[in-house]
N, C-alpha and C positions, 0 to 999 in steps of 0.2 A: 775439488778432487777431479782427477782425470775422468772418472766414471761419470760424474755429472756433466762434464764438458762433452763427452762422446754422446750422452743421451740428449743434450741440447742440439747436437748436430743431426742425429738420426736415432730416434727411439727404437728402431728396428735392429739395432746392432746387438748381437749376442756376444757376451764376454765370457771367455774361459781363461782362468788363471792356472799357473803352474806353481805349486808349492814344493819347497824342498822337503818339508816334513808336514804331515797332516796334524793339525791341532783342531779339535772340534770347535773351540771357541773362535778360532780364526776362520774356519769354514763358515760357521753361522754369521759372523760379522761380514764376511765377504758377500754372502747371499743377501743379507740386509742392506748392503751397500749397492746392490744391483748386479753383482757377478752371477752369471747364469750356469757356470760349470767350474768345477775344481778338479785338477789333475795333480798327481804326485810325480816327482821326477822318476819314480820307479814304475809309473804307469806304462802299460803296454801300448803298442801301436793300435791294437784293436780298441782299447779304452779311449785313445785319442780320437779315432774316427767315430766311435759311438758318442762321445761328448759333443763333437761338432754336429752330428746328425740330431741329437736330442735337443740341443740349444737352437739349431736351425728350425726345428719343429715347435719351438716355444716352450720346451721343457727346461727343467734344472737337472744338471747331471753331476753326480759324484759316484765313486765306486761304492759297492754294497757295504763294505767295512765302515766307511765314513758315515753313510746314511744310517746304518744300524746304531752306531755309536751316538750320532746326533739324536735319533729318536729315543734311545734309552735315556739320554740326558734330559730330554724334555718330559719324559714319562716320570722320571724320578724327581 
């Protein structure tokens, strides 16, 4: 996988992906594979900047709607 190759080169690389549609399972799989942030094609410029800042600071970023749906899925 490309993610593994990037991690071999530099483990400090933060990866943010752009999805056409949010799918909670796809988001969870992306995070499990090492993706640090997820944006939607409808995400705003502010979301884009926030995702970069969050990932740069070592966090995982997704908008509240996706995080809420993911948490509800795990709770149920």
